[in-house]
N, C-alpha and C positions, 0 to 999 in steps of 0.2 A: 530473472537476472542471472542466476547460477547457470542455467542451461545456456543462455546466450554467451556468457563468458567462457564456458567449457567448450563451446563450438567455435570459439575463435573471434567472437565479436567484441568490440570495445563497448563497455557498459559505463554510462555516466548517470549518476543519480543526483537530482537536484531537489532540495527541500526548501520550503518557504520559511519555516520556523524551526525552533529547537524543542518545541513541545513543553515549554517551561511552565505552563499553567495547568499541566496534567497532575497526576497523583503519583506519589512514590508508594506503590502498592506493596513493595517488598520491605519498605522501611530501611533502605540501605544507604541513605544519604549520610555522609560524614559531617562532622562539625565544620561549618563555614562553606560547605559545598551547596551550590544551588541545583535545583532540578534541571534547569537548562544545561548546565555544565555536565551533569551526569548523563542526561539523555543524548547530548552530542557525543560523548564518549561511547555510549551504547550503540549509537547509530554507526559510528566509525568502525566499531568492532564487528557489527552485523554486516556492514558493507564489505569488509575484508573477508569475512567468511563466505560471502556470496561471490567474490571475485570481481567486485566493482573496481573499475580503473580510476574513476574520478568522482569525488563527492563534493558538491557545491551547496552552500547555503545562501539563499537570497537575502537573508538578514532581517526578516520581519519578526515581529513579536507574536507569540501564540495568543489567539483570541479567547481561548477557553471554550468549553462545550456550549456555553450560553451565547458566546459571541458578543458580549456586552462591554468589551474593552475598547474604548475609543482609539487606542493606540495599536490594536490588534490587526493582524493581517487581513481579516475579512472586511475591515473598514478602510484599508489602504486603497490607493489608486490602482485599479486593475491594469490600466494602460501602462503605468510606470513599472509595475511588477512584470508585465508581459515583455516589456523592452529589456529588462534585466535577464529574463529567462531566454528570450530570443537571442541575446548576445552569446549565451552559452551554446545554444543550438547551432548558431552560425559558426562560432569558434571551432566547434567539433565537426562541422560539416556533416551533421547527423542525417542519416537517411530514414530513420524510424524514430518516432516520438510517441511516448505513452503518457497520458494524463488520466485523471479520474473521470468517471461517468458523471452525468448531470446531478446526481445526488451525492457525489463524493463518497460513494459506496453506502454510507449510512447516515448522511445528513450533517456531519460536523461542519460548522460555518466556515472554517478554514479550508476544508476539503471542497466545499462548494465554490469558494474563491479560486482554488487550484484549478478546477474545471474551467472556469471562466478565463483565468489568466492563461492556462495552457492552450486553449483554443485560439486566443488572440496571439500568443507567442508563435504558434504553428503558422498562423497567417503571416505574421511579420517576417518570419524566417524562411517561409516557403518550403518547409521540410516536406519531403515526398510522401511519406506514409504516416498517418495519425491513427492511433488506437486509443480507445477509452477502456481503462481497466474497470472491471465490474465483478459481480458475483451472480451466479445462477441462483436466483431467489427460490425457485421451485426445488432445486436440489438441496439448498441450504435448509429449508424448512423440513424436508424429508429426513435429513440427517438428524436434526434436532429432535424429531419425533422418535427416533431410535435410541436417543441418549438414555432416557430413564430406564427402559427395559434392561440395559446393560450396566446399570448402576452408576451412571454419570449424572452428577447434580449440576444443572445449568441454572444460573441465576435468572430470576424473572425478567430483569432489565435486558438481559441478553436475548431472551425469547421475544420480548417486545421489539427489540432491534431487528430481529430476523424477519419480522413480518413485512418490513418495507425495505430492507437492505437489498442492494443490487437491482437487477431488472428481471423481468419475466424471461423465461428460457427462449422464447421465439425471437427476442430482440438480439440475441447473441450471434455474432457472425464468425468468431474465431474461438476455438477451444484448443488449449495447448496442454499437452501431456508433459508434466514435470515430475512424474513419479520417480524417475531415475535420480532426482535431486532432492528427495524428501529429507535426507539427512542434513543437507546444507540448509534447507528451510528450517528444520528443527533447530539447528545450531544458531541460525540467525535470530529466530524468535527468542531463544534462550539468552542471547546477548542483551535483549531489551528487558533487563531484570525488573526495572521499576514498573513496567507494564505487564510483564508475564513472570510473576514470582515462581519459584520452583514447584509450588503446589498447584499451579494453574491447571485448568482442565485439559489444555492442549498437551501437557506433559504427563497426564494420566492415561493417555491413549496408547494402546499397544502399537508397536511399530507398523504392523500391517493396517491397522485402523487409521493411524496418522497418515499413512500413505494414501489410503482411500479417500480421506477427507481433504487433504491438502495437495494431492497429486495432480490436480487439474486446475488450470487457471482460465479465466474467461475474459474476452474482449469484444468490443464492437469497433469494427474498422470503419472510419468515416468514408462513405462512398461505397462500402462493401455491403452486399446483401446475401450472397450464397454462404451458407455456413460451412466452415472449413475446420478440419482437425489436424493439428500438427502433432504427430506422434513422435515419441522418443524411440529411436532405433537402438535397441540394446545389443 
């Protein structure tokens, strides 16, 4: 998003929920403040740091990691949500649309619903180019294997997540170099304080290591097959 904005493109970010059933990992909520309110503020701050032009909420309730809330987004009508999302796409006359891969990167029930809703919204709006945001699973696992030797302590649940996160490298069709915007990405992550407290592992990384880990993004273009790399021209 930061790269697209810097290169003169209009960037619109749409989220289904406010993440109100997550955790306040930093313990920063004030008296009377809800997690949803705090996370909306964090998201607005992060979007500003990335250069996002418009931020929209579809207005659904966070389902939680277990997806057991009958009022949550994952239980909502995918068709209705797709119509709401398609209205934004159409209003913007967007020519590129990005949603999650079929696993929602790591399997969160709301992310799975985002994938389903996103594909239907793309169909309803007839947007020209559709990309599925993902992670190169092979590279992710290789990075985690290097963590312990350099003194980084990664929680077991994170290691378990890495086994199935994203997709195998051969399925990726687009690789985008965002190394020139690593600082913007670092700042945006820092804005999400309830999810990434100051002591989080991502903030323990030296600048060059952070750039190596977060300086590439991966996508699958629907209808695309040949792998392409979009390099940053410094």
